[in-house]
C-alpha positions in Angstrom: 51.2 6.8 -12.2 51.1 8.1 -8.7 50.5 11.7 -7.5 49.4 13.2 -4.2 47.0 16.1 -3.7 46.5 18.5 -0.8 42.7 17.7 -0.5 39.8 15.8 -1.9 38.5 18.7 -3.9 41.7 19.1 -6.0 42.0 15.3 -6.3 38.4 15.0 -7.7 39.1 17.8 -10.1 42.3 16.3 -11.4 40.9 12.8 -11.6 37.8 13.8 -13.5 39.8 16.0 -15.9 42.3 13.2 -16.7 39.6 10.7 -17.4 37.4 13.1 -19.4 40.3 14.1 -21.6 41.3 10.4 -22.3 44.6 10.7 -20.5 43.6 8.1 -18.0 41.3 5.2 -18.1 40.6 5.3 -14.4 41.9 7.3 -11.4 41.5 5.9 -7.8 41.5 8.4 -5.0 42.8 7.2 -1.7 42.0 9.7 1.1 43.7 10.0 4.4 47.4 9.6 3.4 49.7 11.0 6.0 52.9 12.4 4.5 56.1 13.4 6.2 58.6 15.1 4.0 61.4 17.7 3.9 60.4 20.9 2.0 62.6 24.0 1.7 64.9 22.8 4.5 62.0 22.0 7.0 60.4 18.8 8.1 56.7 19.0 7.1 53.6 16.8 7.7 50.4 16.8 5.7 47.2 14.9 5.1 46.8 14.2 1.4 44.8 12.3 -1.1 46.7 9.8 -3.3 45.8 9.5 -7.0 46.4 6.0 -8.6 46.2 6.9 -12.3 45.8 4.1 -14.9 47.2 5.0 -18.3 49.5 3.7 -21.0 53.2 4.3 -21.6 52.2 6.0 -24.9 49.9 8.5 -23.1 52.2 9.0 -20.0 54.1 12.1 -21.2 50.9 13.9 -22.2 49.3 13.0 -18.9 52.4 14.2 -17.0 52.3 17.6 -18.8 48.5 18.0 -18.1 48.9 16.9 -14.5 51.5 19.6 -13.9 49.2 22.2 -15.4 46.3 21.1 -13.2 48.2 20.5 -9.9 48.1 23.0 -7.1 51.5 22.0 -5.8 54.6 23.9 -6.9 56.4 20.6 -7.2 53.8 17.8 -7.6 54.7 14.2 -7.0 54.5 12.4 -10.4 55.9 8.9 -10.3 55.4 6.3 -13.1 55.2 2.6 -12.2 55.5 0.3 -15.1 53.0 -2.6 -15.4 55.0 -5.8 -15.4 52.0 -8.0 -15.8 48.3 -7.9 -15.4 44.9 -9.4 -16.4 44.9 -9.0 -20.2 41.3 -7.9 -20.6 41.8 -5.1 -18.0 45.0 -4.0 -19.7 43.2 -3.9 -23.0 40.5 -1.8 -21.3 43.1 0.7 -20.2 44.4 1.0 -23.7 41.0 1.4 -25.3 40.1 4.1 -22.8 43.2 6.3 -23.1 44.6 8.4 -25.9 43.7 12.0 -27.0 40.0 12.4 -27.6 39.1 13.9 -31.0 
């Protein structure tokens, strides 16, 4: 799953929360993303941090709901990218480290 944040502080908070709550196995934070977009009829530019969120399809909807509640943007970017293939032990690790913690 992909999502952008307005700054490193919000990116760190969201990433840590998602991993602590078992909604993501890992979140990479990529700083220094330059975004150009149209918002409310105007061309805007922003420096953002990109979250690369590793989760499972089964956990995806819960993660999306939580991400919306944590996110500072009125309309956060939340894009799911399906895993077509990958190193099986890594994919198993994602599965073992996601799911609602009891």
